[in-house]
Backbone as JSON Lines, residues from 0, in Angstrom:
{"i":0,"aa":"X","n":[6.84,-4.55,16.18],"ca":[6.78,-4.34,15.16],"c":[7.12,-2.97,14.63]}
{"i":1,"aa":"X","n":[7.94,-2.76,13.41],"ca":[8.11,-1.71,13.41],"c":[8.43,-1.8,11.45]}
{"i":2,"aa":"X","n":[7.06,-1.58,11.07],"ca":[7.3,-1.56,9.62],"c":[8.1,-0.21,8.92]}
{"i":3,"aa":"X","n":[8.66,-0.47,7.59],"ca":[9.48,0.66,7.01],"c":[8.48,1.05,5.83]}
{"i":4,"aa":"X","n":[8.83,2.18,5.32],"ca":[8.2,2.82,4.07],"c":[8.79,2.1,2.84]}
{"i":5,"aa":"X","n":[8.13,1.53,1.97],"ca":[8.24,1.08,0.59],"c":[8.16,-0.42,0.91]}
{"i":6,"aa":"X","n":[7.97,-1.1,2.3],"ca":[7.65,-2.58,2.71],"c":[6.64,-2.87,2.14]}
{"i":7,"aa":"X","n":[6.34,-4.19,1.54],"ca":[5.15,-4.74,1.38],"c":[4.62,-5.54,2.77]}
{"i":8,"aa":"X","n":[3.25,-5.62,3.24],"ca":[2.74,-6.54,4.23],"c":[1.89,-6.95,3.87]}
{"i":9,"aa":"X","n":[1.53,-8.25,4.57],"ca":[0.19,-8.94,4.35],"c":[-0.53,-8.11,5.55]}
{"i":10,"aa":"X","n":[-1.96,-7.31,4.96],"ca":[-2.68,-6.39,5.94],"c":[-4.39,-7.14,6.14]}
{"i":11,"aa":"X","n":[-4.31,-7.4,6.85],"ca":[-6.0,-7.64,7.23],"c":[-7.13,-6.5,7.38]}
{"i":12,"aa":"X","n":[-7.66,-6.31,5.94],"ca":[-8.37,-5.08,5.7],"c":[-9.68,-5.15,6.28]}
{"i":13,"aa":"X","n":[-10.32,-6.2,6.62],"ca":[-11.59,-6.44,7.24],"c":[-11.65,-6.26,8.59]}
{"i":14,"aa":"X","n":[-12.86,-5.49,8.88],"ca":[-14.22,-5.49,8.09],"c":[-14.4,-3.97,7.6]}
{"i":15,"aa":"X","n":[-14.61,-4.0,6.48],"ca":[-14.6,-3.05,5.48],"c":[-16.2,-2.15,5.33]}
{"i":16,"aa":"X","n":[-16.25,-1.13,4.87],"ca":[-17.52,-0.62,4.17],"c":[-17.49,-0.21,2.92]}
{"i":17,"aa":"X","n":[-19.09,-0.44,2.32],"ca":[-18.91,0.17,0.63],"c":[-17.97,-0.47,-0.22]}
{"i":18,"aa":"X","n":[-17.4,0.61,-0.72],"ca":[-16.5,0.02,-2.07],"c":[-15.18,-0.06,-1.55]}
{"i":19,"aa":"X","n":[-14.77,-0.09,-0.32],"ca":[-13.52,-0.37,0.35],"c":[-12.89,-1.25,0.3]}
{"i":20,"aa":"X","n":[-11.58,-1.81,-0.04],"ca":[-11.13,-2.89,-0.41],"c":[-11.1,-4.01,0.35]}
{"i":21,"aa":"X","n":[-11.29,-5.21,0.17],"ca":[-11.8,-6.33,1.33],"c":[-10.43,-7.02,1.8]}
{"i":22,"aa":"X","n":[-10.6,-7.81,2.74],"ca":[-9.92,-8.87,3.08],"c":[-8.51,-9.17,3.06]}
{"i":23,"aa":"X","n":[-7.71,-9.68,3.21],"ca":[-6.14,-10.21,3.89],"c":[-5.58,-9.67,2.26]}
{"i":24,"aa":"X","n":[-4.57,-8.7,2.18],"ca":[-3.88,-8.32,1.0],"c":[-2.74,-7.92,1.07]}
{"i":25,"aa":"X","n":[-1.91,-7.87,0.28],"ca":[-0.7,-6.82,0.33],"c":[-0.91,-5.37,0.44]}
{"i":26,"aa":"X","n":[-0.04,-4.96,1.01],"ca":[-0.23,-3.26,1.02],"c":[0.9,-2.96,1.53]}
{"i":27,"aa":"X","n":[1.43,-1.93,0.55],"ca":[2.74,-0.89,0.67],"c":[2.74,0.03,1.66]}
{"i":28,"aa":"X","n":[3.52,0.24,2.69],"ca":[3.86,1.17,3.82],"c":[4.17,2.3,3.0]}
{"i":29,"aa":"X","n":[3.61,3.2,3.41],"ca":[3.84,4.7,2.81],"c":[4.31,5.48,3.7]}
{"i":30,"aa":"X","n":[4.21,5.95,4.82],"ca":[4.3,6.84,5.4],"c":[5.9,6.53,6.37]}
{"i":31,"aa":"X","n":[6.5,7.71,6.81],"ca":[7.64,7.89,6.99],"c":[8.29,6.98,7.83]}
{"i":32,"aa":"X","n":[9.16,6.84,8.35],"ca":[9.46,5.67,9.13],"c":[9.7,6.19,10.62]}
{"i":33,"aa":"X","n":[9.76,7.6,10.62],"ca":[9.45,8.24,12.09],"c":[8.3,7.91,12.45]}
{"i":34,"aa":"X","n":[7.18,7.9,12.07],"ca":[5.98,7.89,11.94],"c":[5.7,6.64,12.35]}
{"i":35,"aa":"X","n":[6.15,5.88,11.45],"ca":[5.84,4.07,11.56],"c":[6.21,4.19,12.77]}
{"i":36,"aa":"X","n":[7.36,4.31,13.21],"ca":[7.9,3.99,14.5],"c":[6.88,4.4,15.97]}
{"i":37,"aa":"X","n":[6.8,5.87,15.76],"ca":[6.17,6.21,16.94],"c":[4.03,6.29,16.89]}
{"i":38,"aa":"X","n":[3.86,6.18,15.75],"ca":[2.34,6.02,16.13],"c":[1.88,4.41,16.02]}
{"i":39,"aa":"X","n":[0.42,4.38,16.47],"ca":[0.19,2.97,16.52],"c":[-0.65,2.85,15.2]}
{"i":40,"aa":"X","n":[-0.61,3.51,14.29],"ca":[-0.96,3.11,12.8],"c":[-0.02,3.16,11.7]}
{"i":41,"aa":"X","n":[0.08,2.93,10.43],"ca":[0.48,3.52,9.58],"c":[-0.26,3.63,8.05]}
{"i":42,"aa":"X","n":[0.4,4.54,7.46],"ca":[-0.32,4.61,5.84],"c":[-0.29,3.89,4.77]}
{"i":43,"aa":"X","n":[-0.88,3.13,4.32],"ca":[-0.88,1.88,3.34],"c":[-1.72,2.0,1.86]}
{"i":44,"aa":"X","n":[-1.1,1.59,0.88],"ca":[-1.63,1.65,-0.29],"c":[-2.24,-0.11,-0.42]}
{"i":45,"aa":"X","n":[-3.25,-0.4,-0.59],"ca":[-3.53,-1.7,-0.69],"c":[-3.11,-2.05,-2.35]}
{"i":46,"aa":"X","n":[-2.71,-3.72,-2.58],"ca":[-2.19,-4.43,-4.0],"c":[-3.32,-4.71,-4.32]}
{"i":47,"aa":"X","n":[-3.52,-5.37,-5.48],"ca":[-3.89,-6.03,-6.11],"c":[-3.58,-6.69,-7.45]}
{"i":48,"aa":"X","n":[-4.33,-8.1,-7.78],"ca":[-4.02,-8.77,-8.99],"c":[-4.81,-8.54,-10.03]}
{"i":49,"aa":"X","n":[-6.24,-8.09,-9.94],"ca":[-7.17,-8.53,-10.32],"c":[-7.2,-7.46,-11.76]}
{"i":50,"aa":"X","n":[-7.19,-6.12,-11.56],"ca":[-7.58,-5.14,-12.73],"c":[-6.3,-5.16,-13.25]}
{"i":51,"aa":"X","n":[-6.32,-4.72,-14.55],"ca":[-5.03,-4.16,-15.4],"c":[-4.8,-2.68,-14.99]}
{"i":52,"aa":"X","n":[-3.27,-2.53,-15.12],"ca":[-2.99,-1.04,-14.79],"c":[-3.4,-0.04,-15.69]}
{"i":53,"aa":"X","n":[-3.7,1.21,-14.69],"ca":[-4.36,2.14,-15.27],"c":[-4.25,3.52,-14.71]}
{"i":54,"aa":"X","n":[-2.5,4.17,-14.87],"ca":[-2.41,5.07,-13.97],"c":[-3.37,6.41,-14.51]}
{"i":55,"aa":"X","n":[-3.35,7.28,-13.32],"ca":[-2.87,7.14,-11.98],"c":[-3.58,6.41,-11.06]}
{"i":56,"aa":"X","n":[-4.53,6.09,-11.05],"ca":[-5.32,5.27,-10.39],"c":[-4.85,3.91,-9.93]}
{"i":57,"aa":"X","n":[-4.33,2.55,-11.15],"ca":[-3.96,1.55,-10.82],"c":[-2.46,1.2,-11.31]}
{"i":58,"aa":"X","n":[-1.81,1.73,-10.47],"ca":[-0.08,1.71,-10.8],"c":[0.71,0.41,-10.72]}
{"i":59,"aa":"X","n":[0.96,0.21,-12.03],"ca":[1.78,-1.45,-11.95],"c":[3.04,-1.33,-11.18]}
{"i":60,"aa":"X","n":[3.4,-2.3,-10.27],"ca":[4.39,-2.62,-9.19],"c":[4.8,-4.08,-9.39]}
{"i":61,"aa":"X","n":[5.58,-4.89,-8.9],"ca":[6.05,-5.94,-8.81],"c":[5.99,-6.15,-7.47]}
{"i":62,"aa":"X","n":[5.42,-7.43,-6.97],"ca":[5.17,-7.91,-5.4],"c":[5.52,-9.05,-5.37]}
{"i":63,"aa":"X","n":[6.63,-9.25,-4.76],"ca":[6.98,-10.99,-4.3],"c":[7.35,-11.59,-5.91]}
{"i":64,"aa":"X","n":[8.02,-10.73,-6.82],"ca":[8.37,-11.18,-8.25],"c":[7.16,-11.38,-8.95]}
{"i":65,"aa":"X","n":[5.93,-11.04,-8.55],"ca":[4.76,-11.55,-9.38],"c":[4.22,-9.48,-9.64]}
{"i":66,"aa":"X","n":[3.67,-9.42,-11.09],"ca":[3.15,-8.18,-11.21],"c":[1.87,-8.57,-10.49]}
{"i":67,"aa":"X","n":[1.49,-6.66,-10.36],"ca":[0.81,-6.1,-9.5],"c":[0.18,-4.81,-9.45]}
{"i":68,"aa":"X","n":[-1.07,-4.31,-9.4],"ca":[-1.39,-2.95,-8.96],"c":[-1.64,-2.05,-8.06]}
{"i":69,"aa":"X","n":[-1.06,-1.17,-7.75],"ca":[-1.3,-0.25,-6.36],"c":[-2.59,0.34,-6.42]}
{"i":70,"aa":"X","n":[-3.43,0.23,-5.85],"ca":[-4.83,0.94,-5.76],"c":[-4.85,2.07,-4.97]}
{"i":71,"aa":"X","n":[-4.27,3.25,-5.84],"ca":[-3.84,4.13,-5.46],"c":[-5.07,5.04,-4.6]}
{"i":72,"aa":"X","n":[-6.1,5.13,-5.23],"ca":[-7.21,5.9,-4.57],"c":[-8.29,5.0,-3.19]}
{"i":73,"aa":"X","n":[-6.99,3.87,-2.85],"ca":[-7.65,3.28,-1.88],"c":[-6.73,3.49,0.09]}
{"i":74,"aa":"X","n":[-5.56,4.79,-0.78],"ca":[-5.04,4.92,0.38],"c":[-5.95,5.14,1.81]}
{"i":75,"aa":"X","n":[-5.31,4.97,2.9],"ca":[-5.54,4.64,4.09],"c":[-4.59,4.3,5.15]}
{"i":76,"aa":"X","n":[-5.06,4.81,6.57],"ca":[-4.42,4.58,7.47],"c":[-5.02,3.37,8.19]}
{"i":77,"aa":"X","n":[-4.13,2.27,9.19],"ca":[-4.85,1.42,9.56],"c":[-3.86,0.85,10.75]}
{"i":78,"aa":"X","n":[-4.76,0.3,11.83],"ca":[-3.69,0.18,13.25],"c":[-2.47,-0.99,12.88]}
{"i":79,"aa":"X","n":[-1.62,-0.98,13.26],"ca":[-0.56,-2.02,13.12],"c":[-0.94,-3.48,13.45]}
{"i":80,"aa":"X","n":[-1.81,-3.38,14.44],"ca":[-2.16,-4.97,14.99],"c":[-3.18,-5.42,13.42]}
{"i":81,"aa":"X","n":[-2.97,-4.63,12.33],"ca":[-3.84,-5.22,10.73],"c":[-2.58,-5.99,10.22]}
{"i":82,"aa":"X","n":[-1.46,-5.25,10.56],"ca":[-0.35,-5.9,9.74],"c":[-0.37,-7.81,10.01]}
{"i":83,"aa":"X","n":[0.08,-8.58,9.6],"ca":[0.64,-9.81,9.6],"c":[1.79,-10.29,9.31]}
{"i":84,"aa":"X","n":[2.14,-9.95,8.37],"ca":[3.62,-10.45,8.01],"c":[4.46,-9.76,6.57]}
{"i":85,"aa":"X","n":[5.89,-9.26,7.01],"ca":[6.18,-8.5,5.88],"c":[6.74,-9.59,4.51]}
{"i":86,"aa":"X","n":[6.39,-8.78,3.59],"ca":[6.59,-9.57,2.24],"c":[7.71,-9.56,1.63]}
{"i":87,"aa":"X","n":[8.23,-8.04,1.48],"ca":[9.55,-7.91,0.69],"c":[9.44,-6.03,0.9]}
{"i":88,"aa":"X","n":[9.71,-5.91,-0.12],"ca":[9.95,-4.26,-0.5],"c":[9.7,-3.48,-2.0]}
{"i":89,"aa":"X","n":[9.42,-2.65,-2.19],"ca":[8.88,-1.95,-3.66],"c":[10.54,-1.74,-3.87]}
{"i":90,"aa":"X","n":[10.68,-1.77,-5.3],"ca":[12.04,-0.92,-5.84],"c":[11.69,0.55,-5.84]}
{"i":91,"aa":"X","n":[12.42,0.99,-6.16],"ca":[12.83,2.28,-5.97],"c":[11.6,3.08,-7.14]}
{"i":92,"aa":"X","n":[12.15,2.67,-8.21],"ca":[11.04,3.27,-9.23],"c":[9.78,2.8,-9.13]}
{"i":93,"aa":"X","n":[9.17,1.68,-9.01],"ca":[7.78,1.52,-8.32],"c":[7.65,2.33,-7.68]}
{"i":94,"aa":"X","n":[8.26,2.77,-6.48],"ca":[7.99,3.65,-5.28],"c":[7.74,5.19,-5.87]}
{"i":95,"aa":"X","n":[8.76,5.26,-6.86],"ca":[8.56,6.61,-7.04],"c":[7.21,6.73,-8.37]}
{"i":96,"aa":"X","n":[6.9,5.73,-8.89],"ca":[5.25,5.83,-9.65],"c":[4.31,5.91,-8.69]}
{"i":97,"aa":"X","n":[4.19,5.28,-7.65],"ca":[3.29,5.07,-6.66],"c":[3.15,6.74,-6.19]}
{"i":98,"aa":"X","n":[4.32,7.48,-5.66],"ca":[4.37,8.69,-5.16],"c":[3.61,9.84,-6.41]}
{"i":99,"aa":"X","n":[3.88,9.52,-7.52],"ca":[4.02,10.31,-8.38],"c":[2.36,10.3,-8.64]}
{"i":100,"aa":"X","n":[1.62,9.12,-8.52],"ca":[0.48,8.7,-8.66],"c":[-0.54,9.51,-7.75]}
{"i":101,"aa":"X","n":[0.26,9.07,-6.34],"ca":[-0.39,10.07,-5.18],"c":[-0.42,11.5,-5.42]}
{"i":102,"aa":"X","n":[0.6,12.11,-5.87],"ca":[0.43,13.65,-6.06],"c":[-0.74,14.16,-7.39]}
{"i":103,"aa":"X","n":[-0.66,13.02,-8.27],"ca":[-1.88,13.45,-9.26],"c":[-3.17,13.38,-8.48]}
{"i":104,"aa":"X","n":[-3.66,12.23,-7.88],"ca":[-4.95,12.12,-7.35],"c":[-5.41,13.04,-6.29]}
{"i":105,"aa":"X","n":[-3.88,13.52,-5.75],"ca":[-4.53,14.45,-4.29],"c":[-4.28,15.81,-4.58]}
{"i":106,"aa":"X","n":[-3.72,16.15,-6.13],"ca":[-3.61,17.69,-6.82],"c":[-2.41,17.83,-5.39]}
{"i":107,"aa":"X","n":[-1.35,17.2,-5.57],"ca":[-0.01,18.05,-4.48],"c":[0.75,18.74,-5.22]}
């Protein structure tokens, strides 16, 4: 399995603790392709369809042709074994919006 940056995958996020996003849901792969290839983990941002967009924490994106939001403050590394199947890929403009929001909330 070799996920690539900006791809969207179904990811099993359970078990979780506290306020972490739960269940199996679409997630954006954020790490560089070199790390994605060589490491046993990938950095992801989960997607949700429930809340309204509210940048920089909830960034509007399109997932499999449907509106969604990237939940920026839920960024995490997960084992590749949690990845179930590839759904698609973010547009370059959606990826740029996610990257900008990450810069804001992480003060980079």
